[in-house]
C-alpha positions as CSV (number, residue, x, y, z in Angstrom):
1,X,17.6,7.0,-5.8
2,X,21.1,6.0,-5.0
3,X,23.3,8.0,-2.7
4,X,26.8,7.2,-1.2
5,X,28.5,8.0,1.9
6,X,32.1,7.4,3.1
7,X,32.9,5.2,6.0
8,X,36.1,5.6,7.9
9,X,38.0,2.7,9.4
10,X,41.4,2.2,10.9
11,X,43.8,-0.7,10.2
12,X,47.1,-0.3,12.1
13,X,48.3,3.2,11.4
14,X,46.6,3.4,8.0
15,X,43.2,5.3,7.8
16,X,40.9,4.0,5.0
17,X,37.6,5.0,3.4
18,X,35.1,3.0,1.8
19,X,32.0,3.9,-0.3
20,X,28.9,2.5,1.0
21,X,25.7,2.6,-1.3
22,X,22.4,3.5,0.4
23,X,19.1,3.2,-1.1
24,X,16.8,6.1,-0.6
25,X,13.1,6.2,-1.5
26,X,11.3,9.6,-1.7
27,X,8.1,10.0,0.5
28,X,6.3,10.2,-3.0
29,X,7.5,7.0,-4.1
30,X,6.6,5.4,-0.9
31,X,3.2,6.8,-1.0
32,X,2.5,5.6,-4.5
33,X,3.8,2.3,-3.9
34,X,1.5,1.8,-0.8
35,X,-1.5,3.1,-2.8
36,X,-0.7,0.4,-5.7
37,X,0.0,-2.4,-3.2
38,X,-3.6,-1.7,-1.5
39,X,-5.0,-1.6,-5.1
40,X,-3.7,-5.1,-5.7
41,X,-5.8,-6.3,-2.8
42,X,-8.9,-4.6,-3.8
43,X,-8.8,-5.4,-7.5
44,X,-7.9,-9.0,-6.9
45,X,-11.5,-9.4,-5.4
46,X,-12.9,-9.0,-8.8
47,X,-14.0,-12.1,-10.7
48,X,-11.1,-13.6,-12.6
49,X,-10.9,-15.1,-16.0
50,X,-10.8,-19.1,-16.0
51,X,-7.7,-20.5,-17.4
52,X,-7.4,-23.2,-20.0
53,X,-6.5,-26.8,-18.6
54,X,-6.7,-25.8,-14.9
55,X,-8.9,-25.0,-12.1
56,X,-7.2,-21.5,-11.5
57,X,-8.1,-18.0,-12.9
58,X,-6.1,-15.1,-14.3
59,X,-6.8,-12.5,-11.9
60,X,-7.6,-8.9,-12.8
61,X,-4.5,-7.6,-11.2
62,X,-2.7,-8.6,-14.2
63,X,-3.5,-5.1,-15.9
64,X,-1.7,-3.4,-12.8
65,X,1.7,-4.9,-13.4
66,X,2.7,-3.1,-16.7
67,X,1.2,0.2,-15.1
68,X,3.3,0.0,-11.9
69,X,6.4,-0.9,-14.0
70,X,5.9,2.5,-15.9
71,X,5.2,4.6,-13.0
72,X,7.6,3.4,-10.5
73,X,10.3,1.9,-12.5
74,X,11.4,-1.6,-13.1
75,X,12.8,-2.3,-9.6
76,X,10.5,-0.6,-7.3
77,X,7.8,-1.6,-9.6
78,X,8.8,-5.2,-9.6
79,X,9.1,-5.1,-5.8
80,X,5.5,-3.5,-5.6
81,X,4.0,-5.9,-7.9
82,X,5.6,-8.9,-5.8
83,X,4.1,-7.4,-2.6
84,X,0.8,-6.6,-4.0
85,X,0.3,-9.9,-5.7
86,X,1.4,-11.7,-2.4
87,X,-1.0,-9.7,-0.4
88,X,-3.8,-10.6,-2.9
89,X,-2.9,-14.2,-2.8
90,X,-3.1,-14.4,1.0
91,X,-6.6,-13.2,0.9
92,X,-9.0,-16.3,0.8
93,X,-9.9,-18.2,-1.6
94,X,-6.2,-19.2,-2.4
95,X,-4.8,-21.6,-4.7
96,X,-1.2,-23.2,-4.8
97,X,-1.1,-22.4,-8.6
98,X,-1.5,-18.8,-7.6
99,X,1.6,-19.0,-5.4
100,X,3.6,-20.7,-8.0
101,X,2.7,-17.9,-10.5
102,X,3.7,-15.1,-8.2
103,X,6.7,-14.4,-10.4
104,X,4.4,-13.4,-13.6
105,X,3.6,-9.9,-12.2
106,X,7.1,-9.0,-11.0
107,X,8.4,-9.9,-14.4
108,X,5.9,-8.0,-16.3
109,X,6.4,-4.8,-14.2
110,X,10.3,-5.1,-14.7
111,X,10.0,-5.7,-18.4
112,X,7.6,-2.6,-18.7
113,X,9.7,-0.5,-16.2
114,X,12.8,-1.1,-18.3
115,X,11.2,0.0,-21.5
116,X,9.8,3.1,-19.8
117,X,13.4,4.0,-18.7
118,X,16.5,5.0,-20.5
119,X,19.6,5.0,-18.3
120,X,22.4,2.7,-17.2
121,X,20.2,1.0,-14.4
122,X,17.1,0.5,-16.3
123,X,16.6,0.6,-20.1
124,X,15.2,-1.4,-23.0
125,X,18.2,-3.8,-23.2
126,X,17.2,-5.3,-19.7
127,X,13.9,-6.2,-21.3
128,X,15.4,-7.8,-24.5
129,X,17.6,-10.0,-22.3
130,X,14.6,-11.1,-20.2
131,X,12.4,-11.8,-23.4
132,X,15.4,-13.8,-25.0
133,X,15.6,-16.0,-21.9
134,X,11.8,-16.3,-21.9
135,X,11.4,-17.4,-25.6
136,X,14.4,-19.5,-25.2
137,X,13.0,-21.4,-22.4
138,X,9.8,-21.8,-24.3
139,X,11.4,-23.5,-27.3
140,X,13.3,-25.9,-24.7
141,X,9.8,-27.3,-23.6
142,X,8.0,-30.2,-25.3
143,X,5.0,-27.9,-26.3
144,X,7.6,-25.3,-27.5
145,X,9.1,-27.9,-30.0
146,X,5.6,-29.0,-31.1
147,X,3.6,-25.8,-31.5
148,X,6.4,-23.3,-32.9
149,X,3.9,-20.8,-33.9
150,X,2.2,-20.4,-30.7
151,X,4.3,-17.5,-29.4
152,X,3.6,-15.3,-32.2
153,X,2.2,-12.5,-30.0
154,X,5.1,-12.6,-27.9
155,X,7.5,-12.3,-30.9
156,X,5.6,-9.3,-32.0
157,X,6.2,-7.7,-28.7
158,X,9.7,-8.6,-28.9
159,X,10.1,-7.2,-32.3
160,X,8.5,-4.0,-31.5
161,X,11.0,-3.5,-28.4
162,X,13.8,-4.1,-30.9
163,X,12.4,-1.8,-33.4
164,X,12.0,1.3,-31.1
165,X,14.5,0.5,-28.4
166,X,15.3,3.8,-26.5
167,X,12.7,5.6,-28.4
168,X,9.9,4.0,-26.4
169,X,11.1,6.2,-23.4
170,X,11.1,9.2,-25.5
171,X,7.6,8.5,-26.8
172,X,6.4,8.2,-23.4
173,X,7.7,11.7,-22.4
174,X,6.7,13.3,-25.7
175,X,4.3,16.1,-25.8
176,X,2.4,14.7,-29.1
177,X,-0.4,12.5,-28.2
178,X,0.2,9.8,-30.8
179,X,3.7,9.2,-29.7
180,X,2.8,9.1,-26.2
181,X,0.2,6.4,-27.1
182,X,2.6,4.4,-29.2
183,X,5.1,4.3,-26.2
184,X,2.3,3.2,-23.9
185,X,1.0,0.4,-26.2
186,X,4.7,-0.9,-26.7
187,X,5.3,-0.8,-23.0
188,X,2.1,-2.5,-21.9
189,X,1.9,-5.1,-24.6
190,X,5.4,-5.9,-23.6
191,X,4.6,-6.6,-20.1
192,X,1.5,-8.3,-20.7
193,X,3.0,-11.0,-23.1
194,X,6.0,-11.3,-20.7
195,X,3.5,-12.1,-18.0
196,X,1.8,-14.6,-20.3
197,X,5.1,-16.5,-21.2
198,X,6.1,-16.7,-17.6
199,X,2.8,-18.1,-16.7
200,X,3.1,-20.6,-19.5
201,X,6.5,-22.0,-18.5
202,X,5.2,-22.2,-15.0
203,X,2.1,-24.2,-16.1
204,X,4.3,-26.5,-18.0
205,X,6.3,-27.1,-15.0
206,X,3.2,-27.9,-12.9
207,X,2.1,-30.6,-15.1
208,X,3.7,-33.9,-14.0
209,X,5.4,-32.4,-11.1
210,X,7.8,-34.7,-9.4
211,X,7.2,-33.4,-5.9
212,X,4.0,-34.4,-4.1
213,X,2.1,-31.0,-4.5
214,X,-0.8,-32.5,-2.5
215,X,1.6,-32.9,0.3
216,X,2.8,-29.4,0.2
217,X,-0.7,-28.1,0.0
218,X,-1.6,-30.1,3.2
219,X,1.6,-28.7,4.8
220,X,0.3,-25.2,4.2
221,X,-3.1,-25.9,5.4
222,X,-1.7,-27.2,8.4
223,X,0.2,-23.9,8.9
224,X,-2.9,-21.9,8.9
225,X,-3.8,-21.7,5.2
226,X,-7.1,-23.7,5.9
227,X,-8.9,-22.1,2.8
228,X,-6.1,-23.4,0.3
229,X,-7.1,-25.3,-2.8
230,X,-4.9,-26.8,-5.1
231,X,-5.7,-24.8,-8.3
232,X,-3.5,-27.1,-10.3
233,X,-4.1,-28.5,-13.6
234,X,-5.2,-31.9,-14.0
235,X,-2.9,-34.1,-15.9
236,X,-4.0,-33.7,-19.6
237,X,-5.3,-36.6,-21.7
238,X,-3.8,-34.9,-24.9
239,X,-0.2,-33.7,-25.3
240,X,0.4,-30.3,-23.9
241,X,1.2,-29.1,-27.3
242,X,-2.4,-29.9,-28.2
243,X,-3.8,-27.8,-25.3
244,X,-1.6,-25.0,-26.3
245,X,-2.7,-25.0,-30.0
246,X,-6.2,-25.2,-29.1
247,X,-6.2,-22.4,-26.6
248,X,-4.3,-20.1,-28.8
249,X,-7.4,-18.3,-30.4
250,X,-8.7,-17.6,-26.9
251,X,-5.3,-16.6,-25.9
252,X,-5.0,-13.9,-28.7
253,X,-8.5,-12.4,-27.8
254,X,-7.8,-12.5,-24.1
255,X,-4.3,-10.8,-24.4
256,X,-5.2,-8.2,-26.9
257,X,-8.2,-7.0,-24.9
258,X,-6.0,-7.0,-21.8
259,X,-3.6,-4.8,-23.6
260,X,-6.3,-2.4,-24.9
261,X,-7.6,-1.9,-21.3
262,X,-4.3,-1.7,-19.7
263,X,-3.2,0.9,-22.3
264,X,-6.4,2.9,-21.6
265,X,-5.8,2.8,-17.8
266,X,-2.0,3.6,-18.1
267,X,-2.3,6.6,-20.4
268,X,-4.9,8.2,-18.3
269,X,-2.7,7.7,-15.1
270,X,0.5,8.7,-16.6
271,X,-1.0,12.1,-17.5
272,X,-2.8,12.7,-14.3
273,X,0.1,11.8,-12.1
274,X,2.7,13.6,-14.4
275,X,0.7,16.7,-14.1
276,X,0.4,16.4,-10.2
277,X,4.2,15.9,-10.1
278,X,4.1,12.7,-8.4
279,X,6.1,10.7,-10.9
280,X,8.7,11.4,-13.4
281,X,9.6,9.0,-16.0
282,X,13.5,9.0,-16.0
């Protein structure tokens, strides 16, 4: 919540006032933020899903990112996701790949949170801009130019956002369950696919990295992260485009299952927390 106060200052014989913005978090927001930050650390200990082409895993905390975006809004939700994912990353075992992919969660939370809100500071248009940037960057990469059809799920999420726009927010606040479910699906699916595209772009950047990642890893180990593993993809024998094309069927199943599970969990939490008065979708 934003508040403003006037600050008085004097220059010569002239007294001026300036408005200073203050950021205020309610005790409820702080409590919910703390709870979700702790959940990230707990859920991160569950077994992850192995990734294609690398030694890292998709952590189960991925399902929390859209949920914190819906419940806490894009900016507080994005901050909660960043803090939660960082705390989860610190806990052994840790990979350098996991550090590089920390932005995936906050971006998912920000996209989802903007879809769940409808005011000047958070609305569906921010989500559209972020999707446009992500999709544009994908088609600037070599795999994006070789496998044009790969992000069809991402395009589906993007098109759903463009179709429903501000209605997504009204769906989430509707009394009718079908509308509420549709709003939850659109939000969660948009966040899950934004997370995935961010991870894809980071993965592409990791391959053939011009900086010595081994040297960076060794430096972090010397600073105390003795459990740090690389978790980075080995240089592929086949072109990256072939890797993405081969992984596409698995990616489709994986992301759809994630969306279903996230929607189920998010829907229950929205109902429970709204009844308790802990959250209000602005």
